[in-house]
C-alpha positions as CSV (number, residue, x, y, z in Angstrom):
1,X,0.0,0.0,0.0
2,X,2.8,2.4,0.9
3,X,4.4,1.8,-2.5
4,X,1.2,2.6,-4.3
5,X,0.7,5.8,-2.4
6,X,4.2,6.9,-3.1
7,X,3.8,6.1,-6.8
8,X,0.6,8.2,-6.9
9,X,2.6,11.1,-5.3
10,X,5.4,10.7,-7.8
11,X,3.2,10.5,-10.9
12,X,0.7,13.2,-10.0
13,X,2.6,15.5,-7.8
14,X,-0.2,15.4,-5.2
15,X,-0.2,13.9,-1.7
16,X,-3.0,11.3,-1.3
17,X,-2.7,11.7,2.5
18,X,-3.7,15.4,2.2
19,X,-7.5,15.8,2.3
20,X,-7.8,18.3,-0.5
21,X,-5.5,16.3,-2.8
22,X,-7.3,13.1,-2.0
23,X,-10.6,14.7,-2.9
24,X,-9.1,15.8,-6.3
25,X,-7.8,12.4,-7.0
26,X,-11.1,10.7,-6.1
27,X,-13.0,13.2,-8.3
28,X,-10.6,12.5,-11.2
29,X,-11.1,8.7,-10.8
30,X,-14.9,9.0,-10.7
31,X,-14.8,11.2,-13.8
32,X,-12.6,8.7,-15.7
33,X,-14.9,5.9,-14.8
34,X,-18.0,7.8,-15.9
35,X,-16.3,8.5,-19.2
36,X,-15.3,4.8,-19.5
37,X,-11.6,5.8,-19.8
38,X,-9.3,4.2,-21.0
39,X,-11.6,1.9,-22.9
40,X,-13.0,4.9,-24.9
41,X,-10.8,7.7,-26.1
42,X,-11.4,11.1,-24.5
């Protein structure tokens, strides 16, 4: 789990432990799922 959180931090530049950053990441994931990404191009 720690590796994945660090990987998210490295790739996105956001800290998943910070509440505002976590909200942004969760919103992005929900949006991607609603758009059926990556199965359908944006």
